[in-house]
PDB file of N, CA, C and O in Angstrom, chain B, residues numbered from 101:
ATOM      1  N   UNK B 101     -12.917 -23.075   4.154  1.00  0.00           N
ATOM      2  CA  UNK B 101     -12.400 -24.191   4.882  1.00  0.00           C
ATOM      3  C   UNK B 101     -11.468 -25.027   4.002  1.00  0.00           C
ATOM      4  O   UNK B 101     -10.451 -25.536   4.473  1.00  0.00           O
ATOM      5  N   UNK B 102     -11.823 -25.165   2.722  1.00  0.00           N
ATOM      6  CA  UNK B 102     -10.985 -25.962   1.823  1.00  0.00           C
ATOM      7  C   UNK B 102      -9.615 -25.305   1.667  1.00  0.00           C
ATOM      8  O   UNK B 102      -8.587 -25.974   1.772  1.00  0.00           O
ATOM      9  N   UNK B 103      -9.601 -24.007   1.418  1.00  0.00           N
ATOM     10  CA  UNK B 103      -8.333 -23.307   1.240  1.00  0.00           C
ATOM     11  C   UNK B 103      -7.490 -23.369   2.521  1.00  0.00           C
ATOM     12  O   UNK B 103      -6.272 -23.540   2.462  1.00  0.00           O
ATOM     13  N   UNK B 104      -8.149 -23.228   3.674  1.00  0.00           N
ATOM     14  CA  UNK B 104      -7.424 -23.278   4.954  1.00  0.00           C
ATOM     15  C   UNK B 104      -6.787 -24.648   5.141  1.00  0.00           C
ATOM     16  O   UNK B 104      -5.611 -24.740   5.495  1.00  0.00           O
ATOM     17  N   UNK B 105      -7.555 -25.720   4.906  1.00  0.00           N
ATOM     18  CA  UNK B 105      -7.006 -27.071   5.070  1.00  0.00           C
ATOM     19  C   UNK B 105      -5.881 -27.329   4.067  1.00  0.00           C
ATOM     20  O   UNK B 105      -4.868 -27.937   4.415  1.00  0.00           O
ATOM     21  N   UNK B 106      -6.049 -26.877   2.840  1.00  0.00           N
ATOM     22  CA  UNK B 106      -5.001 -27.055   1.826  1.00  0.00           C
ATOM     23  C   UNK B 106      -3.718 -26.355   2.272  1.00  0.00           C
ATOM     24  O   UNK B 106      -2.628 -26.910   2.140  1.00  0.00           O
ATOM     25  N   UNK B 107      -3.847 -25.161   2.790  1.00  0.00           N
ATOM     26  CA  UNK B 107      -2.677 -24.407   3.250  1.00  0.00           C
ATOM     27  C   UNK B 107      -2.019 -25.128   4.429  1.00  0.00           C
ATOM     28  O   UNK B 107      -0.793 -25.231   4.486  1.00  0.00           O
ATOM     29  N   UNK B 108      -2.819 -25.624   5.361  1.00  0.00           N
ATOM     30  CA  UNK B 108      -2.265 -26.344   6.508  1.00  0.00           C
ATOM     31  C   UNK B 108      -1.512 -27.602   6.095  1.00  0.00           C
ATOM     32  O   UNK B 108      -0.557 -28.009   6.756  1.00  0.00           O
ATOM     33  N   UNK B 109      -1.949 -28.215   4.997  1.00  0.00           N
ATOM     34  CA  UNK B 109      -1.303 -29.439   4.508  1.00  0.00           C
ATOM     35  C   UNK B 109      -0.186 -29.166   3.514  1.00  0.00           C
ATOM     36  O   UNK B 109       0.436 -30.091   2.991  1.00  0.00           O
ATOM     37  N   UNK B 110       0.063 -27.877   3.259  1.00  0.00           N
ATOM     38  CA  UNK B 110       1.087 -27.496   2.279  1.00  0.00           C
ATOM     39  C   UNK B 110       0.755 -28.061   0.896  1.00  0.00           C
ATOM     40  O   UNK B 110       1.618 -28.583   0.190  1.00  0.00           O
ATOM     41  N   UNK B 111      -0.537 -27.937   0.533  1.00  0.00           N
ATOM     42  CA  UNK B 111      -1.000 -28.417  -0.770  1.00  0.00           C
ATOM     43  C   UNK B 111      -1.678 -27.265  -1.501  1.00  0.00           C
ATOM     44  O   UNK B 111      -2.118 -26.294  -0.885  1.00  0.00           O
ATOM     45  N   UNK B 112      -1.754 -27.387  -2.814  1.00  0.00           N
ATOM     46  CA  UNK B 112      -2.534 -26.408  -3.575  1.00  0.00           C
ATOM     47  C   UNK B 112      -4.013 -26.723  -3.379  1.00  0.00           C
ATOM     48  O   UNK B 112      -4.377 -27.813  -2.937  1.00  0.00           O
ATOM     49  N   UNK B 113      -4.847 -25.766  -3.711  1.00  0.00           N
ATOM     50  CA  UNK B 113      -6.303 -25.943  -3.586  1.00  0.00           C
ATOM     51  C   UNK B 113      -6.760 -27.140  -4.420  1.00  0.00           C
ATOM     52  O   UNK B 113      -7.529 -27.977  -3.947  1.00  0.00           O
ATOM     53  N   UNK B 114      -6.282 -27.212  -5.665  1.00  0.00           N
ATOM     54  CA  UNK B 114      -6.670 -28.297  -6.563  1.00  0.00           C
ATOM     55  C   UNK B 114      -6.197 -29.657  -6.076  1.00  0.00           C
ATOM     56  O   UNK B 114      -6.942 -30.634  -6.139  1.00  0.00           O
ATOM     57  N   UNK B 115      -4.957 -29.726  -5.589  1.00  0.00           N
ATOM     58  CA  UNK B 115      -4.448 -30.995  -5.075  1.00  0.00           C
ATOM     59  C   UNK B 115      -5.261 -31.461  -3.872  1.00  0.00           C
ATOM     60  O   UNK B 115      -5.505 -32.656  -3.705  1.00  0.00           O
ATOM     61  N   UNK B 116      -5.677 -30.517  -3.039  1.00  0.00           N
ATOM     62  CA  UNK B 116      -6.473 -30.886  -1.860  1.00  0.00           C
ATOM     63  C   UNK B 116      -7.833 -31.438  -2.281  1.00  0.00           C
ATOM     64  O   UNK B 116      -8.321 -32.397  -1.681  1.00  0.00           O
ATOM     65  N   UNK B 117      -8.451 -30.844  -3.306  1.00  0.00           N
ATOM     66  CA  UNK B 117      -9.733 -31.332  -3.800  1.00  0.00           C
ATOM     67  C   UNK B 117      -9.565 -32.758  -4.353  1.00  0.00           C
ATOM     68  O   UNK B 117     -10.396 -33.629  -4.094  1.00  0.00           O
ATOM     69  N   UNK B 118      -8.502 -32.982  -5.102  1.00  0.00           N
ATOM     70  CA  UNK B 118      -8.239 -34.339  -5.643  1.00  0.00           C
ATOM     71  C   UNK B 118      -7.979 -35.303  -4.494  1.00  0.00           C
ATOM     72  O   UNK B 118      -8.428 -36.449  -4.526  1.00  0.00           O
ATOM     73  N   UNK B 119      -7.255 -34.841  -3.477  1.00  0.00           N
ATOM     74  CA  UNK B 119      -6.981 -35.670  -2.299  1.00  0.00           C
ATOM     75  C   UNK B 119      -8.287 -36.086  -1.636  1.00  0.00           C
ATOM     76  O   UNK B 119      -8.461 -37.263  -1.323  1.00  0.00           O
ATOM     77  N   UNK B 120      -9.230 -35.133  -1.408  1.00  0.00           N
ATOM     78  CA  UNK B 120     -10.506 -35.439  -0.782  1.00  0.00           C
ATOM     79  C   UNK B 120     -11.296 -36.438  -1.616  1.00  0.00           C
ATOM     80  O   UNK B 120     -11.870 -37.383  -1.076  1.00  0.00           O
ATOM     81  N   UNK B 121     -11.327 -36.233  -2.930  1.00  0.00           N
ATOM     82  CA  UNK B 121     -12.075 -37.136  -3.810  1.00  0.00           C
ATOM     83  C   UNK B 121     -11.487 -38.548  -3.758  1.00  0.00           C
ATOM     84  O   UNK B 121     -12.228 -39.524  -3.644  1.00  0.00           O
ATOM     85  N   UNK B 122     -10.181 -38.658  -3.839  1.00  0.00           N
ATOM     86  CA  UNK B 122      -9.531 -39.965  -3.829  1.00  0.00           C
ATOM     87  C   UNK B 122      -9.798 -40.694  -2.518  1.00  0.00           C
ATOM     88  O   UNK B 122     -10.043 -41.900  -2.518  1.00  0.00           O
ATOM     89  N   UNK B 123      -9.754 -39.976  -1.412  1.00  0.00           N
ATOM     90  CA  UNK B 123     -10.016 -40.613  -0.116  1.00  0.00           C
ATOM     91  C   UNK B 123     -11.480 -41.032  -0.004  1.00  0.00           C
ATOM     92  O   UNK B 123     -11.772 -42.105   0.525  1.00  0.00           O
ATOM     93  N   UNK B 124     -12.401 -40.207  -0.492  1.00  0.00           N
ATOM     94  CA  UNK B 124     -13.819 -40.545  -0.432  1.00  0.00           C
ATOM     95  C   UNK B 124     -14.131 -41.761  -1.296  1.00  0.00           C
ATOM     96  O   UNK B 124     -14.986 -42.571  -0.940  1.00  0.00           O
ATOM     97  N   UNK B 125     -13.448 -41.895  -2.423  1.00  0.00           N
ATOM     98  CA  UNK B 125     -13.649 -43.022  -3.322  1.00  0.00           C
ATOM     99  C   UNK B 125     -12.834 -44.247  -2.931  1.00  0.00           C
ATOM    100  O   UNK B 125     -12.807 -45.245  -3.651  1.00  0.00           O
ATOM    101  N   UNK B 126     -12.172 -44.158  -1.785  1.00  0.00           N
ATOM    102  CA  UNK B 126     -11.324 -45.252  -1.263  1.00  0.00           C
ATOM    103  C   UNK B 126     -10.238 -45.645  -2.263  1.00  0.00           C
ATOM    104  O   UNK B 126      -9.970 -46.825  -2.488  1.00  0.00           O
ATOM    105  N   UNK B 127      -9.622 -44.623  -2.853  1.00  0.00           N
ATOM    106  CA  UNK B 127      -8.530 -44.833  -3.792  1.00  0.00           C
ATOM    107  C   UNK B 127      -7.328 -43.973  -3.373  1.00  0.00           C
ATOM    108  O   UNK B 127      -6.885 -43.119  -4.141  1.00  0.00           O
ATOM    109  N   UNK B 128      -6.796 -44.196  -2.155  1.00  0.00           N
ATOM    110  CA  UNK B 128      -5.727 -43.338  -1.653  1.00  0.00           C
ATOM    111  C   UNK B 128      -4.463 -43.370  -2.517  1.00  0.00           C
ATOM    112  O   UNK B 128      -3.640 -42.458  -2.441  1.00  0.00           O
ATOM    113  N   UNK B 129      -4.306 -44.401  -3.328  1.00  0.00           N
ATOM    114  CA  UNK B 129      -3.124 -44.472  -4.180  1.00  0.00           C
ATOM    115  C   UNK B 129      -3.125 -43.360  -5.237  1.00  0.00           C
ATOM    116  O   UNK B 129      -2.080 -43.049  -5.807  1.00  0.00           O
ATOM    117  N   UNK B 130      -4.291 -42.763  -5.498  1.00  0.00           N
ATOM    118  CA  UNK B 130      -4.387 -41.689  -6.482  1.00  0.00           C
ATOM    119  C   UNK B 130      -4.381 -40.296  -5.839  1.00  0.00           C
ATOM    120  O   UNK B 130      -4.462 -39.285  -6.536  1.00  0.00           O
ATOM    121  N   UNK B 131      -4.285 -40.254  -4.517  1.00  0.00           N
ATOM    122  CA  UNK B 131      -4.331 -38.971  -3.810  1.00  0.00           C
ATOM    123  C   UNK B 131      -2.944 -38.323  -3.827  1.00  0.00           C
ATOM    124  O   UNK B 131      -1.941 -38.994  -3.584  1.00  0.00           O
ATOM    125  N   UNK B 132      -2.888 -37.007  -4.116  1.00  0.00           N
ATOM    126  CA  UNK B 132      -1.612 -36.300  -3.995  1.00  0.00           C
ATOM    127  C   UNK B 132      -1.149 -36.367  -2.543  1.00  0.00           C
ATOM    128  O   UNK B 132      -1.964 -36.383  -1.621  1.00  0.00           O
ATOM    129  N   UNK B 133       0.136 -36.407  -2.357  1.00  0.00           N
ATOM    130  CA  UNK B 133       0.681 -36.511  -1.003  1.00  0.00           C
ATOM    131  C   UNK B 133       0.838 -35.125  -0.385  1.00  0.00           C
ATOM    132  O   UNK B 133       1.454 -34.240  -0.978  1.00  0.00           O
ATOM    133  N   UNK B 134       0.276 -34.942   0.810  1.00  0.00           N
ATOM    134  CA  UNK B 134       0.455 -33.657   1.478  1.00  0.00           C
ATOM    135  C   UNK B 134       1.866 -33.501   2.001  1.00  0.00           C
ATOM    136  O   UNK B 134       2.618 -34.470   2.108  1.00  0.00           O
ATOM    137  N   UNK B 135       2.211 -32.282   2.321  1.00  0.00           N
ATOM    138  CA  UNK B 135       3.546 -31.994   2.845  1.00  0.00           C
ATOM    139  C   UNK B 135       3.626 -32.096   4.355  1.00  0.00           C
ATOM    140  O   UNK B 135       4.543 -31.541   4.959  1.00  0.00           O
ATOM    141  N   UNK B 136       2.671 -32.805   4.988  1.00  0.00           N
ATOM    142  CA  UNK B 136       2.666 -32.956   6.442  1.00  0.00           C
ATOM    143  C   UNK B 136       2.468 -34.428   6.798  1.00  0.00           C
ATOM    144  O   UNK B 136       2.261 -35.261   5.915  1.00  0.00           O
ATOM    145  N   UNK B 137       2.533 -34.746   8.084  1.00  0.00           N
ATOM    146  CA  UNK B 137       2.432 -36.134   8.538  1.00  0.00           C
ATOM    147  C   UNK B 137       0.993 -36.595   8.620  1.00  0.00           C
ATOM    148  O   UNK B 137       0.074 -35.776   8.614  1.00  0.00           O
ATOM    149  N   UNK B 138       0.788 -37.898   8.696  1.00  0.00           N
ATOM    150  CA  UNK B 138      -0.536 -38.477   8.802  1.00  0.00           C
ATOM    151  C   UNK B 138      -1.279 -38.059  10.054  1.00  0.00           C
ATOM    152  O   UNK B 138      -2.507 -37.971  10.041  1.00  0.00           O
ATOM    153  N   UNK B 139      -0.552 -37.797  11.151  1.00  0.00           N
ATOM    154  CA  UNK B 139      -1.199 -37.356  12.387  1.00  0.00           C
ATOM    155  C   UNK B 139      -1.914 -36.020  12.163  1.00  0.00           C
ATOM    156  O   UNK B 139      -2.996 -35.785  12.701  1.00  0.00           O
ATOM    157  N   UNK B 140      -1.298 -35.160  11.370  1.00  0.00           N
ATOM    158  CA  UNK B 140      -1.912 -33.866  11.090  1.00  0.00           C
ATOM    159  C   UNK B 140      -3.146 -34.031  10.214  1.00  0.00           C
ATOM    160  O   UNK B 140      -4.085 -33.240  10.304  1.00  0.00           O
ATOM    161  N   UNK B 141      -3.148 -35.061   9.364  1.00  0.00           N
ATOM    162  CA  UNK B 141      -4.304 -35.303   8.502  1.00  0.00           C
ATOM    163  C   UNK B 141      -5.534 -35.680   9.317  1.00  0.00           C
ATOM    164  O   UNK B 141      -6.649 -35.291   8.970  1.00  0.00           O
ATOM    165  N   UNK B 142      -5.344 -36.432  10.395  1.00  0.00           N
ATOM    166  CA  UNK B 142      -6.479 -36.834  11.216  1.00  0.00           C
ATOM    167  C   UNK B 142      -7.201 -35.621  11.796  1.00  0.00           C
ATOM    168  O   UNK B 142      -8.422 -35.646  11.954  1.00  0.00           O
ATOM    169  N   UNK B 143      -6.466 -34.572  12.112  1.00  0.00           N
ATOM    170  CA  UNK B 143      -7.071 -33.359  12.660  1.00  0.00           C
ATOM    171  C   UNK B 143      -7.956 -32.673  11.637  1.00  0.00           C
ATOM    172  O   UNK B 143      -8.885 -31.958  12.013  1.00  0.00           O
ATOM    173  N   UNK B 144      -7.693 -32.873  10.354  1.00  0.00           N
ATOM    174  CA  UNK B 144      -8.428 -32.191   9.289  1.00  0.00           C
ATOM    175  C   UNK B 144      -9.481 -33.072   8.641  1.00  0.00           C
ATOM    176  O   UNK B 144     -10.053 -32.694   7.618  1.00  0.00           O
ATOM    177  N   UNK B 145      -9.746 -34.223   9.206  1.00  0.00           N
ATOM    178  CA  UNK B 145     -10.666 -35.178   8.592  1.00  0.00           C
ATOM    179  C   UNK B 145     -12.033 -34.511   8.382  1.00  0.00           C
ATOM    180  O   UNK B 145     -12.586 -33.876   9.280  1.00  0.00           O
ATOM    181  N   UNK B 146     -12.550 -34.681   7.167  1.00  0.00           N
ATOM    182  CA  UNK B 146     -13.846 -34.143   6.800  1.00  0.00           C
ATOM    183  C   UNK B 146     -14.813 -35.303   6.656  1.00  0.00           C
ATOM    184  O   UNK B 146     -14.517 -36.274   5.959  1.00  0.00           O
ATOM    185  N   UNK B 147     -15.954 -35.216   7.301  1.00  0.00           N
ATOM    186  CA  UNK B 147     -16.961 -36.272   7.209  1.00  0.00           C
ATOM    187  C   UNK B 147     -17.844 -36.027   5.977  1.00  0.00           C
ATOM    188  O   UNK B 147     -18.353 -34.924   5.778  1.00  0.00           O
ATOM    189  N   UNK B 148     -18.013 -37.049   5.169  1.00  0.00           N
ATOM    190  CA  UNK B 148     -18.840 -36.972   3.976  1.00  0.00           C
ATOM    191  C   UNK B 148     -20.079 -37.824   4.153  1.00  0.00           C
ATOM    192  O   UNK B 148     -20.019 -38.841   4.844  1.00  0.00           O
ATOM    193  N   UNK B 149     -21.186 -37.454   3.563  1.00  0.00           N
ATOM    194  CA  UNK B 149     -22.377 -38.305   3.630  1.00  0.00           C
ATOM    195  C   UNK B 149     -22.138 -39.583   2.817  1.00  0.00           C
ATOM    196  O   UNK B 149     -21.295 -39.617   1.921  1.00  0.00           O
ATOM    197  N   UNK B 150     -22.885 -40.614   3.144  1.00  0.00           N
ATOM    198  CA  UNK B 150     -22.791 -41.873   2.407  1.00  0.00           C
ATOM    199  C   UNK B 150     -23.390 -41.678   1.020  1.00  0.00           C
ATOM    200  O   UNK B 150     -24.587 -41.429   0.883  1.00  0.00           O
ATOM    201  N   UNK B 151     -22.557 -41.791   0.001  1.00  0.00           N
ATOM    202  CA  UNK B 151     -23.003 -41.577  -1.378  1.00  0.00           C
ATOM    203  C   UNK B 151     -23.212 -42.890  -2.130  1.00  0.00           C
ATOM    204  O   UNK B 151     -23.415 -42.890  -3.344  1.00  0.00           O
ATOM    205  N   UNK B 152     -23.161 -44.014  -1.400  1.00  0.00           N
ATOM    206  CA  UNK B 152     -23.318 -45.304  -2.065  1.00  0.00           C
ATOM    207  C   UNK B 152     -24.765 -45.583  -2.439  1.00  0.00           C
ATOM    208  O   UNK B 152     -25.026 -46.407  -3.316  1.00  0.00           O
ATOM    209  N   UNK B 153     -25.719 -44.906  -1.781  1.00  0.00           N
ATOM    210  CA  UNK B 153     -27.132 -45.082  -2.082  1.00  0.00           C
ATOM    211  C   UNK B 153     -27.650 -43.851  -2.820  1.00  0.00           C
ATOM    212  O   UNK B 153     -27.247 -42.732  -2.500  1.00  0.00           O
ATOM    213  N   UNK B 154     -28.532 -44.033  -3.797  1.00  0.00           N
ATOM    214  CA  UNK B 154     -29.074 -42.878  -4.521  1.00  0.00           C
ATOM    215  C   UNK B 154     -29.926 -42.003  -3.595  1.00  0.00           C
ATOM    216  O   UNK B 154     -30.567 -42.491  -2.665  1.00  0.00           O
ATOM    217  N   UNK B 155     -29.912 -40.738  -3.869  1.00  0.00           N
ATOM    218  CA  UNK B 155     -30.700 -39.795  -3.096  1.00  0.00           C
ATOM    219  C   UNK B 155     -32.093 -39.721  -3.709  1.00  0.00           C
ATOM    220  O   UNK B 155     -32.227 -39.516  -4.916  1.00  0.00           O
ATOM    221  N   UNK B 156     -33.137 -39.887  -2.887  1.00  0.00           N
ATOM    222  CA  UNK B 156     -34.487 -39.833  -3.474  1.00  0.00           C
ATOM    223  C   UNK B 156     -34.809 -38.432  -3.986  1.00  0.00           C
ATOM    224  O   UNK B 156     -34.440 -37.428  -3.377  1.00  0.00           O
ATOM    225  N   UNK B 157     -35.489 -38.391  -5.096  1.00  0.00           N
ATOM    226  CA  UNK B 157     -35.882 -37.109  -5.699  1.00  0.00           C
ATOM    227  C   UNK B 157     -37.332 -37.231  -6.169  1.00  0.00           C
ATOM    228  O   UNK B 157     -37.831 -38.323  -6.440  1.00  0.00           O
ATOM    229  N   UNK B 158     -37.979 -36.091  -6.253  1.00  0.00           N
ATOM    230  CA  UNK B 158     -39.364 -36.079  -6.716  1.00  0.00           C
ATOM    231  C   UNK B 158     -39.406 -36.450  -8.199  1.00  0.00           C
ATOM    232  O   UNK B 158     -38.531 -36.035  -8.959  1.00  0.00           O
ATOM    233  N   UNK B 159     -40.404 -37.222  -8.621  1.00  0.00           N
ATOM    234  CA  UNK B 159     -40.514 -37.561 -10.031  1.00  0.00           C
ATOM    235  C   UNK B 159     -40.821 -36.321 -10.863  1.00  0.00           C
ATOM    236  O   UNK B 159     -41.410 -35.364 -10.359  1.00  0.00           O
ATOM    237  N   UNK B 160     -40.427 -36.336 -12.127  1.00  0.00           N
ATOM    238  CA  UNK B 160     -40.667 -35.192 -12.999  1.00  0.00           C
ATOM    239  C   UNK B 160     -42.137 -34.887 -13.155  1.00  0.00           C
ATOM    240  O   UNK B 160     -42.508 -33.746 -13.432  1.00  0.00           O
ATOM    241  N   UNK B 161     -42.982 -35.890 -12.981  1.00  0.00           N
ATOM    242  CA  UNK B 161     -44.420 -35.655 -13.113  1.00  0.00           C
ATOM    243  C   UNK B 161     -44.936 -34.754 -12.003  1.00  0.00           C
ATOM    244  O   UNK B 161     -46.031 -34.204 -12.122  1.00  0.00           O
ATOM    245  N   UNK B 162     -44.180 -34.590 -10.931  1.00  0.00           N
ATOM    246  CA  UNK B 162     -44.596 -33.732  -9.823  1.00  0.00           C
ATOM    247  C   UNK B 162     -44.351 -32.254 -10.127  1.00  0.00           C
ATOM    248  O   UNK B 162     -44.832 -31.390  -9.394  1.00  0.00           O
ATOM    249  N   UNK B 163     -43.616 -31.950 -11.189  1.00  0.00           N
ATOM    250  CA  UNK B 163     -43.342 -30.563 -11.535  1.00  0.00           C
ATOM    251  C   UNK B 163     -44.582 -29.925 -12.176  1.00  0.00           C
ATOM    252  O   UNK B 163     -45.295 -30.581 -12.935  1.00  0.00           O
ATOM    253  N   UNK B 164     -44.834 -28.657 -11.871  1.00  0.00           N
ATOM    254  CA  UNK B 164     -45.989 -27.997 -12.489  1.00  0.00           C
ATOM    255  C   UNK B 164     -45.753 -27.794 -13.976  1.00  0.00           C
ATOM    256  O   UNK B 164     -44.649 -27.457 -14.404  1.00  0.00           O
ATOM    257  N   UNK B 165     -46.788 -28.000 -14.744  1.00  0.00           N
ATOM    258  CA  UNK B 165     -46.699 -27.824 -16.192  1.00  0.00           C
ATOM    259  C   UNK B 165     -47.490 -26.575 -16.576  1.00  0.00           C
ATOM    260  O   UNK B 165     -48.610 -26.391 -16.099  1.00  0.00           O
ATOM    261  N   UNK B 166     -46.942 -25.729 -17.415  1.00  0.00           N
ATOM    262  CA  UNK B 166     -47.682 -24.524 -17.820  1.00  0.00           C
ATOM    263  C   UNK B 166     -48.839 -24.882 -18.740  1.00  0.00           C
ATOM    264  O   UNK B 166     -48.797 -25.867 -19.476  1.00  0.00           O
ATOM    265  N   UNK B 167     -49.864 -24.059 -18.675  1.00  0.00           N
ATOM    266  CA  UNK B 167     -51.007 -24.265 -19.583  1.00  0.00           C
ATOM    267  C   UNK B 167     -50.651 -23.653 -20.937  1.00  0.00           C
ATOM    268  O   UNK B 167     -49.649 -22.949 -21.060  1.00  0.00           O
ATOM    269  N   UNK B 168     -51.456 -23.919 -21.931  1.00  0.00           N
ATOM    270  CA  UNK B 168     -51.183 -23.386 -23.269  1.00  0.00           C
ATOM    271  C   UNK B 168     -51.249 -21.854 -23.278  1.00  0.00           C
ATOM    272  O   UNK B 168     -50.593 -21.217 -24.101  1.00  0.00           O
ATOM    273  N   UNK B 169     -52.037 -21.252 -22.369  1.00  0.00           N
ATOM    274  CA  UNK B 169     -52.106 -19.790 -22.302  1.00  0.00           C
ATOM    275  C   UNK B 169     -50.836 -19.210 -21.665  1.00  0.00           C
ATOM    276  O   UNK B 169     -50.392 -18.128 -22.051  1.00  0.00           O
ATOM    277  N   UNK B 170     -50.258 -19.908 -20.710  1.00  0.00           N
ATOM    278  CA  UNK B 170     -49.064 -19.422 -20.011  1.00  0.00           C
ATOM    279  C   UNK B 170     -47.811 -19.600 -20.852  1.00  0.00           C
ATOM    280  O   UNK B 170     -46.900 -18.777 -20.760  1.00  0.00           O
ATOM    281  N   UNK B 171     -47.732 -20.623 -21.651  1.00  0.00           N
ATOM    282  CA  UNK B 171     -46.526 -20.959 -22.394  1.00  0.00           C
ATOM    283  C   UNK B 171     -45.979 -19.819 -23.257  1.00  0.00           C
ATOM    284  O   UNK B 171     -44.789 -19.524 -23.150  1.00  0.00           O
ATOM    285  N   UNK B 172     -46.777 -19.161 -24.108  1.00  0.00           N
ATOM    286  CA  UNK B 172     -46.206 -18.073 -24.919  1.00  0.00           C
ATOM    287  C   UNK B 172     -45.642 -16.942 -24.058  1.00  0.00           C
ATOM    288  O   UNK B 172     -44.655 -16.307 -24.430  1.00  0.00           O
ATOM    289  N   UNK B 173     -46.266 -16.695 -22.919  1.00  0.00           N
ATOM    290  CA  UNK B 173     -45.788 -15.637 -22.018  1.00  0.00           C
ATOM    291  C   UNK B 173     -44.438 -16.028 -21.436  1.00  0.00           C
ATOM    292  O   UNK B 173     -43.540 -15.192 -21.342  1.00  0.00           O
ATOM    293  N   UNK B 174     -44.288 -17.280 -21.045  1.00  0.00           N
ATOM    294  CA  UNK B 174     -43.037 -17.736 -20.448  1.00  0.00           C
ATOM    295  C   UNK B 174     -41.908 -17.733 -21.462  1.00  0.00           C
ATOM    296  O   UNK B 174     -40.770 -17.421 -21.112  1.00  0.00           O
ATOM    297  N   UNK B 175     -42.194 -18.072 -22.702  1.00  0.00           N
ATOM    298  CA  UNK B 175     -41.157 -18.097 -23.731  1.00  0.00           C
ATOM    299  C   UNK B 175     -40.709 -16.659 -24.039  1.00  0.00           C
ATOM    300  O   UNK B 175     -39.518 -16.405 -24.223  1.00  0.00           O
ATOM    301  N   UNK B 176     -41.650 -15.738 -24.095  1.00  0.00           N
ATOM    302  CA  UNK B 176     -41.323 -14.350 -24.422  1.00  0.00           C
ATOM    303  C   UNK B 176     -40.519 -13.686 -23.318  1.00  0.00           C
ATOM    304  O   UNK B 176     -39.711 -12.802 -23.602  1.00  0.00           O
ATOM    305  N   UNK B 177     -40.714 -14.081 -22.077  1.00  0.00           N
ATOM    306  CA  UNK B 177     -40.002 -13.430 -20.990  1.00  0.00           C
ATOM    307  C   UNK B 177     -38.779 -14.220 -20.661  1.00  0.00           C
ATOM    308  O   UNK B 177     -38.025 -13.845 -19.763  1.00  0.00           O
TER     309      UNK B 177
END
């Protein structure tokens, strides 16, 4: 999908990735300019999840810990 959208906008793959990042960070002044009009950009709009809040993750203490008997086996393999 990224390559298709980049091609439709007459942009390189890398420029399109930078364009998406700049728009997501609300810094359009740093986005490379596509070779098409703004109307065409609306058709390709990609929805991103809200990244302003941290994503909850399990604490490290929830990870299983190997016993002293298992540890040498895990290191050797």
